[in-house]
C-alpha positions as CSV (number, residue, x, y, z in Angstrom):
1,X,-73.8,75.0,-12.6
2,X,-72.3,71.9,-14.3
3,X,-73.7,71.1,-17.7
4,X,-75.5,67.8,-18.4
5,X,-72.5,66.6,-20.4
6,X,-70.2,67.4,-17.5
7,X,-72.4,65.5,-15.0
8,X,-72.6,62.5,-17.3
9,X,-68.8,62.5,-17.7
10,X,-68.4,62.3,-13.9
11,X,-71.2,59.7,-13.4
12,X,-69.6,56.5,-12.3
13,X,-72.3,53.8,-12.0
14,X,-69.8,50.9,-11.6
15,X,-67.8,52.9,-9.0
16,X,-71.0,53.6,-7.1
17,X,-71.7,49.8,-6.9
18,X,-68.1,49.1,-5.7
19,X,-68.3,51.8,-3.1
20,X,-71.6,50.4,-1.8
21,X,-70.3,46.9,-1.3
22,X,-66.8,47.7,-0.2
23,X,-68.3,50.3,2.2
24,X,-70.9,47.9,3.5
25,X,-68.3,45.3,4.4
26,X,-65.7,47.6,5.7
27,X,-67.9,49.8,7.9
28,X,-68.2,47.5,10.9
29,X,-64.4,47.2,11.1
30,X,-63.9,50.9,11.1
31,X,-66.9,52.1,13.3
32,X,-67.9,49.1,15.4
33,X,-65.0,46.7,15.9
34,X,-62.6,49.7,16.3
35,X,-63.3,53.3,17.2
36,X,-62.8,55.9,14.5
37,X,-62.0,59.5,15.5
38,X,-62.4,62.0,12.7
39,X,-61.5,65.7,12.8
40,X,-61.1,68.6,10.4
41,X,-63.8,67.8,8.0
42,X,-64.9,71.4,8.1
43,X,-61.9,71.9,5.7
44,X,-63.6,69.7,3.1
45,X,-67.0,71.4,3.1
46,X,-66.5,74.1,0.5
47,X,-63.8,72.5,-1.6
48,X,-64.2,72.5,-5.4
49,X,-64.9,69.2,-7.1
50,X,-61.6,69.2,-9.0
51,X,-57.9,69.8,-8.6
52,X,-57.8,69.0,-4.9
53,X,-54.9,66.9,-3.7
54,X,-55.0,65.0,-0.4
55,X,-51.5,64.2,0.9
56,X,-51.3,61.7,3.8
57,X,-49.0,59.4,5.7
58,X,-49.6,55.7,5.0
59,X,-50.1,52.7,7.3
60,X,-52.0,50.0,5.4
61,X,-52.5,49.2,1.7
62,X,-56.3,49.5,1.7
63,X,-57.8,50.4,5.0
64,X,-56.5,54.0,4.9
65,X,-58.1,54.7,1.5
66,X,-61.3,52.9,2.3
67,X,-61.7,55.1,5.4
68,X,-61.1,58.3,3.3
69,X,-63.8,57.2,0.9
70,X,-66.2,56.6,3.8
71,X,-65.5,60.1,5.2
72,X,-65.9,61.9,1.8
73,X,-69.2,60.2,1.3
74,X,-70.4,61.1,4.8
75,X,-69.4,64.8,4.3
76,X,-71.3,64.8,1.0
77,X,-74.4,63.9,3.1
78,X,-73.7,66.7,5.6
79,X,-72.1,64.7,8.3
80,X,-69.2,66.4,10.0
81,X,-66.4,64.5,11.9
82,X,-68.5,61.3,12.1
83,X,-69.8,58.5,9.9
84,X,-73.0,57.6,11.7
85,X,-75.3,55.2,10.0
86,X,-73.8,54.5,6.5
87,X,-76.9,55.4,4.4
88,X,-74.5,57.7,2.5
89,X,-73.4,54.6,0.6
90,X,-76.7,54.7,-1.3
91,X,-75.4,57.8,-3.2
92,X,-71.6,58.0,-2.5
93,X,-69.2,60.7,-3.5
94,X,-67.3,59.1,-6.4
95,X,-65.3,62.0,-7.8
96,X,-62.1,60.9,-6.1
97,X,-59.0,58.9,-7.2
98,X,-56.2,57.5,-5.2
99,X,-52.6,56.6,-6.1
100,X,-51.5,53.0,-5.5
101,X,-48.4,51.0,-6.3
102,X,-48.9,48.9,-9.4
103,X,-47.3,45.8,-7.8
104,X,-49.7,46.0,-4.9
105,X,-52.9,46.3,-7.0
106,X,-52.1,43.3,-9.2
107,X,-51.9,41.0,-6.2
108,X,-55.5,39.6,-5.8
109,X,-59.1,39.8,-6.9
110,X,-59.8,42.2,-4.0
111,X,-57.0,44.6,-5.1
112,X,-58.3,44.5,-8.7
113,X,-61.8,45.3,-7.4
114,X,-60.5,48.3,-5.5
115,X,-59.0,49.6,-8.7
116,X,-62.6,50.1,-9.9
117,X,-63.0,52.5,-6.9
118,X,-60.7,55.0,-8.6
119,X,-57.2,53.6,-8.2
120,X,-54.4,55.1,-10.2
121,X,-51.6,52.6,-10.4
122,X,-48.0,53.9,-10.5
123,X,-44.7,52.0,-11.0
124,X,-42.9,53.0,-7.8
125,X,-40.1,50.4,-7.6
126,X,-37.9,48.3,-9.8
127,X,-35.6,45.4,-8.9
128,X,-31.9,45.0,-9.6
129,X,-29.8,42.1,-8.4
130,X,-32.7,41.0,-6.3
131,X,-33.0,44.3,-4.4
132,X,-35.9,46.7,-4.5
133,X,-34.9,50.2,-5.6
134,X,-36.9,53.3,-5.0
135,X,-37.4,55.7,-7.8
136,X,-39.5,58.7,-8.9
137,X,-42.8,58.7,-10.8
138,X,-42.7,57.5,-14.4
139,X,-43.9,60.3,-16.8
140,X,-46.9,58.2,-17.9
141,X,-47.8,57.8,-14.2
142,X,-47.6,61.6,-13.7
143,X,-50.0,62.1,-16.6
144,X,-52.5,59.7,-15.0
145,X,-52.5,61.8,-11.8
146,X,-52.6,65.2,-13.5
147,X,-55.5,64.0,-15.7
148,X,-57.4,62.8,-12.6
149,X,-56.8,66.1,-10.9
150,X,-58.4,67.9,-13.8
151,X,-61.7,66.3,-12.9
152,X,-61.6,64.9,-9.4
153,X,-60.0,64.9,-6.0
154,X,-56.9,62.7,-5.7
155,X,-55.4,61.0,-2.6
156,X,-51.7,60.4,-2.6
157,X,-49.2,59.1,-0.1
158,X,-45.9,60.9,-0.8
159,X,-43.8,58.3,1.0
160,X,-45.1,55.5,-1.2
161,X,-44.6,53.0,1.7
162,X,-46.3,52.1,5.0
163,X,-43.0,52.5,6.8
164,X,-43.2,55.6,9.1
165,X,-40.9,58.5,8.6
166,X,-39.7,57.2,5.2
167,X,-38.5,60.0,2.9
168,X,-41.1,61.6,0.6
169,X,-40.9,61.3,-3.2
170,X,-40.2,64.4,-5.3
171,X,-42.9,63.4,-7.8
172,X,-45.6,64.7,-5.5
173,X,-43.9,68.1,-5.4
174,X,-43.5,68.2,-9.2
175,X,-47.2,67.5,-9.6
176,X,-48.1,70.2,-7.2
177,X,-45.9,72.7,-9.1
178,X,-47.5,71.7,-12.4
179,X,-51.2,71.5,-11.4
180,X,-51.2,74.1,-8.5
181,X,-54.0,72.2,-6.7
182,X,-55.5,72.9,-3.3
183,X,-53.4,70.7,-1.0
184,X,-55.1,69.2,2.1
185,X,-52.7,67.4,4.5
186,X,-54.1,64.4,6.4
187,X,-52.5,62.7,9.4
188,X,-53.7,59.2,10.3
189,X,-52.8,56.9,13.2
190,X,-53.9,53.6,14.6
191,X,-54.4,51.7,11.4
192,X,-51.1,49.8,11.6
193,X,-52.2,48.6,15.1
194,X,-55.7,47.6,14.1
195,X,-55.1,45.9,10.7
196,X,-52.5,43.8,9.0
197,X,-50.3,45.4,6.3
198,X,-52.9,45.0,3.6
199,X,-55.6,46.5,5.9
200,X,-58.0,43.6,5.2
201,X,-57.6,41.6,8.4
202,X,-57.8,42.6,12.0
203,X,-54.7,42.6,14.1
204,X,-56.0,44.2,17.3
205,X,-59.7,44.9,17.8
206,X,-60.8,47.8,19.8
207,X,-58.1,50.1,18.5
208,X,-58.5,53.9,18.2
209,X,-58.3,55.0,14.5
210,X,-57.6,58.6,13.9
211,X,-58.0,60.7,10.7
212,X,-57.2,64.4,11.0
213,X,-57.7,66.7,8.0
214,X,-55.7,69.9,8.2
215,X,-56.5,73.2,6.6
216,X,-55.3,73.8,3.0
217,X,-51.6,74.5,2.7
218,X,-50.4,77.9,1.6
219,X,-47.8,76.9,-1.0
220,X,-45.4,78.9,-3.1
221,X,-45.9,77.0,-6.4
222,X,-42.7,78.7,-7.8
223,X,-40.5,77.4,-5.0
224,X,-38.1,74.6,-5.7
225,X,-39.6,71.1,-5.5
226,X,-37.4,70.2,-2.5
227,X,-38.9,73.1,-0.5
228,X,-42.4,72.1,-1.4
229,X,-41.7,68.4,-0.6
230,X,-40.3,69.4,2.8
231,X,-43.5,71.5,3.5
232,X,-45.6,68.5,2.6
233,X,-43.7,66.1,4.8
234,X,-43.9,68.4,7.7
235,X,-47.6,68.9,7.2
236,X,-48.3,65.1,7.4
237,X,-46.0,64.9,10.4
238,X,-43.4,62.6,8.7
239,X,-40.5,65.1,8.7
240,X,-37.3,64.8,10.7
241,X,-38.8,67.3,13.2
242,X,-41.6,64.8,14.0
243,X,-39.4,61.7,14.0
244,X,-38.0,62.3,17.5
245,X,-41.4,62.3,19.0
246,X,-42.6,59.5,16.8
247,X,-42.5,56.7,19.3
248,X,-44.4,58.8,21.9
249,X,-46.9,59.8,19.2
250,X,-47.7,56.2,18.2
251,X,-48.1,55.1,21.8
252,X,-50.4,57.9,22.9
253,X,-52.7,58.1,19.9
254,X,-53.3,54.3,19.7
255,X,-54.2,53.4,23.2
């Protein structure tokens, strides 16, 4: 059993308040204006409260993460593969962080508010001659994520962009090699159709949103980072193997 000190260290009163209000305002858009289909939450039931990494494809800046937080809270209250009535917001599951691009989270009051819900900002891009250049994680950003994993669950999007089938970033694999976390792949669909890029405005109401949690990956932590990254990208169905069926996949899951 966790000590009193350990419980206090992981007690986040401000985060609970943010979860309550963000959850309250976002719930209708997820469960009433649109239809949310959740599967695989049985893989979350007996997970430890620390050193669990969720890797997912990415479709909007905020709606994806907000949906994950709803699901984690619902699972804490014993709900499986459904949200139901959101009384789980009265005592939400707050031991979770998520990785977000620094340039995105500085954009507005809303984005800064979401930082209080456990955001870990990373510097994912820099500009040269007016062009955006992709790069790996900064060492200080890596330390943020590893420290978060020592105490919580962490959600990350290996592609670092909402563009489908973009290549993954090696930083995710390096963190996995270093921390040896339980890795849960997540495949989402429908969010790009239902919401705008930020995920805060409706684009098409009545859309089917899908969140599918897969069983934990069996990873050889001693394997080269390229091999681990390839395994991750295949598990979230963003690898070259899935690219050819991508168009069919988007059309059939979002009707």
